[in-house]
ChimeraX commands (.cxc) that place a marker at each C-alpha (Angstrom):
marker #1 position 97.13,-126.58,-12.08 radius 0.5
marker #1 position 95.98,-123.10,-13.08 radius 0.5
marker #1 position 92.33,-122.48,-13.90 radius 0.5
marker #1 position 93.42,-121.13,-17.29 radius 0.5
marker #1 position 95.14,-124.45,-18.04 radius 0.5
marker #1 position 91.95,-126.32,-17.22 radius 0.5
marker #1 position 89.95,-124.15,-19.57 radius 0.5
marker #1 position 92.38,-124.79,-22.39 radius 0.5
marker #1 position 91.25,-128.42,-22.28 radius 0.5
marker #1 position 87.51,-127.78,-22.00 radius 0.5
marker #1 position 87.05,-128.51,-25.73 radius 0.5
marker #1 position 88.05,-132.14,-25.00 radius 0.5
marker #1 position 85.28,-132.53,-22.41 radius 0.5
marker #1 position 82.61,-130.77,-24.46 radius 0.5
marker #1 position 82.73,-133.15,-27.44 radius 0.5
marker #1 position 79.22,-134.72,-27.43 radius 0.5
marker #1 position 80.31,-138.33,-27.13 radius 0.5
marker #1 position 82.99,-137.62,-24.56 radius 0.5
marker #1 position 80.50,-135.66,-22.49 radius 0.5
marker #1 position 78.04,-138.59,-22.62 radius 0.5
marker #1 position 80.83,-140.93,-21.49 radius 0.5
marker #1 position 81.66,-138.66,-18.57 radius 0.5
marker #1 position 77.96,-138.46,-17.62 radius 0.5
marker #1 position 77.82,-142.27,-17.46 radius 0.5
marker #1 position 81.02,-142.55,-15.47 radius 0.5
marker #1 position 79.95,-139.94,-12.90 radius 0.5
marker #1 position 77.25,-142.43,-11.89 radius 0.5
marker #1 position 79.61,-145.40,-11.55 radius 0.5
marker #1 position 82.92,-146.73,-12.86 radius 0.5
marker #1 position 82.45,-148.90,-15.95 radius 0.5
marker #1 position 84.46,-150.94,-18.44 radius 0.5
marker #1 position 84.49,-150.29,-22.14 radius 0.5
marker #1 position 81.83,-152.86,-23.05 radius 0.5
marker #1 position 79.37,-151.37,-20.55 radius 0.5
marker #1 position 80.03,-147.91,-21.90 radius 0.5
marker #1 position 79.74,-148.99,-25.50 radius 0.5
marker #1 position 76.43,-150.81,-24.82 radius 0.5
marker #1 position 74.98,-147.91,-22.86 radius 0.5
marker #1 position 75.81,-145.49,-25.64 radius 0.5
marker #1 position 74.91,-147.83,-28.51 radius 0.5
marker #1 position 78.26,-147.01,-30.11 radius 0.5
marker #1 position 81.06,-149.16,-31.55 radius 0.5
marker #1 position 83.65,-150.29,-29.05 radius 0.5
marker #1 position 86.58,-148.89,-31.06 radius 0.5
marker #1 position 84.99,-145.45,-31.27 radius 0.5
marker #1 position 84.36,-145.46,-27.52 radius 0.5
marker #1 position 87.95,-146.62,-27.00 radius 0.5
marker #1 position 89.29,-143.64,-28.93 radius 0.5
marker #1 position 87.31,-141.19,-26.81 radius 0.5
marker #1 position 88.25,-142.96,-23.55 radius 0.5
marker #1 position 91.93,-142.64,-24.49 radius 0.5
marker #1 position 91.53,-138.96,-25.22 radius 0.5
marker #1 position 89.73,-138.28,-21.96 radius 0.5
marker #1 position 92.35,-140.21,-20.03 radius 0.5
marker #1 position 95.21,-138.44,-21.83 radius 0.5
marker #1 position 93.81,-135.05,-20.81 radius 0.5
marker #1 position 93.26,-136.15,-17.19 radius 0.5
marker #1 position 89.45,-136.29,-17.19 radius 0.5
marker #1 position 89.45,-140.06,-16.56 radius 0.5
marker #1 position 91.60,-142.60,-14.79 radius 0.5
marker #1 position 91.49,-146.36,-15.21 radius 0.5
marker #1 position 92.60,-149.44,-13.35 radius 0.5
marker #1 position 92.34,-153.16,-13.80 radius 0.5
marker #1 position 89.90,-154.99,-11.54 radius 0.5
marker #1 position 88.61,-158.52,-11.37 radius 0.5
marker #1 position 85.26,-158.91,-13.10 radius 0.5
marker #1 position 82.21,-160.03,-11.11 radius 0.5
marker #1 position 80.10,-160.52,-14.23 radius 0.5
marker #1 position 79.08,-164.17,-14.83 radius 0.5
marker #1 position 80.49,-164.31,-18.38 radius 0.5
marker #1 position 83.86,-162.84,-17.41 radius 0.5
marker #1 position 84.09,-163.69,-13.69 radius 0.5
marker #1 position 87.68,-163.61,-12.47 radius 0.5
marker #1 position 89.07,-161.89,-15.57 radius 0.5
marker #1 position 90.94,-158.61,-15.28 radius 0.5
marker #1 position 88.97,-155.80,-16.83 radius 0.5
marker #1 position 89.89,-152.13,-17.14 radius 0.5
marker #1 position 87.42,-149.87,-15.36 radius 0.5
marker #1 position 87.22,-146.17,-16.09 radius 0.5
marker #1 position 86.26,-143.45,-13.58 radius 0.5
marker #1 position 86.10,-139.66,-13.69 radius 0.5
marker #1 position 88.75,-137.54,-11.97 radius 0.5
marker #1 position 88.29,-134.31,-10.04 radius 0.5
marker #1 position 89.38,-132.39,-13.11 radius 0.5
marker #1 position 85.91,-132.82,-14.63 radius 0.5
marker #1 position 84.26,-130.87,-11.81 radius 0.5
marker #1 position 87.07,-128.28,-11.73 radius 0.5
marker #1 position 86.73,-127.54,-15.45 radius 0.5
marker #1 position 82.91,-127.44,-15.45 radius 0.5
marker #1 position 82.84,-125.18,-12.39 radius 0.5
marker #1 position 85.34,-122.78,-13.91 radius 0.5
marker #1 position 83.44,-122.77,-17.21 radius 0.5
marker #1 position 80.13,-122.05,-15.47 radius 0.5
marker #1 position 81.69,-119.20,-13.45 radius 0.5
marker #1 position 82.82,-117.51,-16.65 radius 0.5
marker #1 position 79.51,-117.77,-18.51 radius 0.5
marker link #1:1,2 radius 0.2
marker link #1:2,3 radius 0.2
marker link #1:3,4 radius 0.2
marker link #1:4,5 radius 0.2
marker link #1:5,6 radius 0.2
marker link #1:6,7 radius 0.2
marker link #1:7,8 radius 0.2
marker link #1:8,9 radius 0.2
marker link #1:9,10 radius 0.2
marker link #1:10,11 radius 0.2
marker link #1:11,12 radius 0.2
marker link #1:12,13 radius 0.2
marker link #1:13,14 radius 0.2
marker link #1:14,15 radius 0.2
marker link #1:15,16 radius 0.2
marker link #1:16,17 radius 0.2
marker link #1:17,18 radius 0.2
marker link #1:18,19 radius 0.2
marker link #1:19,20 radius 0.2
marker link #1:20,21 radius 0.2
marker link #1:21,22 radius 0.2
marker link #1:22,23 radius 0.2
marker link #1:23,24 radius 0.2
marker link #1:24,25 radius 0.2
marker link #1:25,26 radius 0.2
marker link #1:26,27 radius 0.2
marker link #1:27,28 radius 0.2
marker link #1:28,29 radius 0.2
marker link #1:29,30 radius 0.2
marker link #1:30,31 radius 0.2
marker link #1:31,32 radius 0.2
marker link #1:32,33 radius 0.2
marker link #1:33,34 radius 0.2
marker link #1:34,35 radius 0.2
marker link #1:35,36 radius 0.2
marker link #1:36,37 radius 0.2
marker link #1:37,38 radius 0.2
marker link #1:38,39 radius 0.2
marker link #1:39,40 radius 0.2
marker link #1:40,41 radius 0.2
marker link #1:41,42 radius 0.2
marker link #1:42,43 radius 0.2
marker link #1:43,44 radius 0.2
marker link #1:44,45 radius 0.2
marker link #1:45,46 radius 0.2
marker link #1:46,47 radius 0.2
marker link #1:47,48 radius 0.2
marker link #1:48,49 radius 0.2
marker link #1:49,50 radius 0.2
marker link #1:50,51 radius 0.2
marker link #1:51,52 radius 0.2
marker link #1:52,53 radius 0.2
marker link #1:53,54 radius 0.2
marker link #1:54,55 radius 0.2
marker link #1:55,56 radius 0.2
marker link #1:56,57 radius 0.2
marker link #1:57,58 radius 0.2
marker link #1:58,59 radius 0.2
marker link #1:59,60 radius 0.2
marker link #1:60,61 radius 0.2
marker link #1:61,62 radius 0.2
marker link #1:62,63 radius 0.2
marker link #1:63,64 radius 0.2
marker link #1:64,65 radius 0.2
marker link #1:65,66 radius 0.2
marker link #1:66,67 radius 0.2
marker link #1:67,68 radius 0.2
marker link #1:68,69 radius 0.2
marker link #1:69,70 radius 0.2
marker link #1:70,71 radius 0.2
marker link #1:71,72 radius 0.2
marker link #1:72,73 radius 0.2
marker link #1:73,74 radius 0.2
marker link #1:74,75 radius 0.2
marker link #1:75,76 radius 0.2
marker link #1:76,77 radius 0.2
marker link #1:77,78 radius 0.2
marker link #1:78,79 radius 0.2
marker link #1:79,80 radius 0.2
marker link #1:80,81 radius 0.2
marker link #1:81,82 radius 0.2
marker link #1:82,83 radius 0.2
marker link #1:83,84 radius 0.2
marker link #1:84,85 radius 0.2
marker link #1:85,86 radius 0.2
marker link #1:86,87 radius 0.2
marker link #1:87,88 radius 0.2
marker link #1:88,89 radius 0.2
marker link #1:89,90 radius 0.2
marker link #1:90,91 radius 0.2
marker link #1:91,92 radius 0.2
marker link #1:92,93 radius 0.2
marker link #1:93,94 radius 0.2
marker link #1:94,95 radius 0.2
marker link #1:95,96 radius 0.2
view
């Protein structure tokens, strides 16, 4: 992907809530409830932003079996950042 194409999508990453989500997920993959609780935001609002980030390639997700006591053995969708986050931020910093 061209650097110019990455920069066309930078607005998606720089939305305040989306950026906070990415900051959390850089530390470790999380499921929506963990993200929602960490941000103190409603689950459906977080879901909207997760979908947007995933649609633009900043996040990926996959189902994993939960290890949490309340949901042990259930399939939960965990989100993680992709390499595109670093690519876009590096390109943005180089142009500032």
